[in-house]
N, C-alpha and C positions, 0 to 999 in steps of 0.2 A: 742785749737781742733776745729775746725768749724763745724757748725750743720749737715749738709750734711756727714764727718767723723762719726759722733754719731750716723747719722740714718742710717748709710749704716752697721756700727758695731751690733746696736741694733735691723732690721732687719734680719741680719743673724742672731743673736742670737734666735732670734723669734720667728723665722721657725726651732729651734733646740729645741725648747722645754721650755725658757725663758717668760716670770716669774715661768712656773709650775714648771718645772724641777731648782731647786736649785745650782745646780751643775751647768747647763747653764749658771746660770744669775750671777754663783759667777764664771765661764770662761769670760762670759763679762767684769764684774767688774775689771778683773785684765787685759783683753784687752786694756780697756778702760785708768786703771791706766796704762799701758807701753804708752800706746799713750801719756797721761798727765805727762810726767816726770816722774814717780814713786808715782804721788800722783793722789787722786781723788779729783776732787774741787768740791765745792758746785755745782756752779750751773752745772758742768755737771752732777749731781745725779740727780738735780733737772729735768735736760733736759730727762735724762733715767727714770726717773720713770714715766713724762708726757708720754713717748714716748710707754710706756708700760703699764701707765692705772692704776698705781700705787702710793701710799705716801712716799715719799722720805725716812720718820721713817722706812719703811722697809727696803728699803736700810742701812740705816743705823746699824738698829742693825742688818741685816745679817756681814756689812764689822767692825761690834764691837768682832762677833766670826768669823771672819776670820784671823789668825795674819798676813799673808802675804798682808792684804788689809789697805792701812795706807787715809786717808784725807789729803787735804794740808795744814788744822790745826795741824796733828799731823803726824809727817813721821816717827815714829818710835813709839815702843809698850813696857810697863812695863808693864810686869805682876809680883806678888806677890802670892805665895802660901798664899790662906787663913785657912789654917786647923794648921798649925805648931804654938805652945807657943812660939817657939823663934822667930819667926818673927813678932808677935804683935809688939812688940816695934819697929820695921822697917817701918812696913806698919802707923803707928802712926807716925813717923818722914817723913817719903812721902807727908802723905797728910797733914802733919801742913807745913811742908816746900815749897812745890809746890802747896796748894791749892786746892786739887783734889778729888774725889773723886772715888771709884770706879767705872767705865762703863764712867768714865769722862774724860776728856781732860785737859791737861796744855799746853794752848798753846803759854803761854807766852816761855817756854823751849820743845816745839814741839815734845809731845809725848800723846799719850793717855793710863789710868791706868786702870791694869786690878785686881781684888783681884780673884783669881782661886782655883780652886780645886786641893787636894793632887798634888804636882807635883812625889811624887814616888821617891825623894832625903831628907829622914827624916833627915838620920845622918848625912847629910853633910848642914844641914839648917843653918839659913833659907835662901832657894833658893829663885829666881827671874831670868825672861826671860826676856832678851833684845832685840827684835824684834826677838824673838825664840830662840837665842841662851842661853842654862843655865847655871849661874853661881853659885855655891858654897858658902857657907861661907859667905852671902853677906853683906853690911854693910854701911849707907849712903854714906861712903867714894866712895866705889865703884859705886853709884846708882849716886854720885854728878861726877864723872868719864865719867860716860858712859852718861850721859847729856852733861857736857862738850863738850866731844867729837864729838859732832855734830856743834858745832857751828864754 
C-alpha cells in the first residue's frame, strides 16, 4: 500500500473523529487491514501513528483488544479462558509449546495469544477461540490442528 493511499484513508477518518473517537480509529484500522491483504503491516501502523500524532504502541494496544484486527506477524488469534481450572494445563502447554505469553505473538506459528476472562462456556471447558470461533473441550491436539491448518 502506498503512502498516498494511507494518507487519504487517514485523512478521511481524522475528519470523522479519529483518533479521539475509538470506533473511528478501529474503522480506520479495519480499512487499512482490508487494503493490506487482510493484515496490518508494522510499517503501516507506524505511518498511521505518525500521521495521527500518536505512538505506535497505542495502536498496538488497540489491535490486541479487537479480535478482527491482525498484524502481519500474527494473522490469527488464539484466545483461551483464563478462569477455569480445566484450562490451566492447556494454557501451560500452549505457552511451553509455542513459547508465548498472554498478549504476545508466536510469529513462527502466526498467531497472537490472549488469556481472557470467562467465556461463559464452563460446562464444556476448557474453551478456546480461534479467530473468534469458540471451540469447546479444547486440548493440545485441537490447538495443533488449528495452527497447522494455516500453513
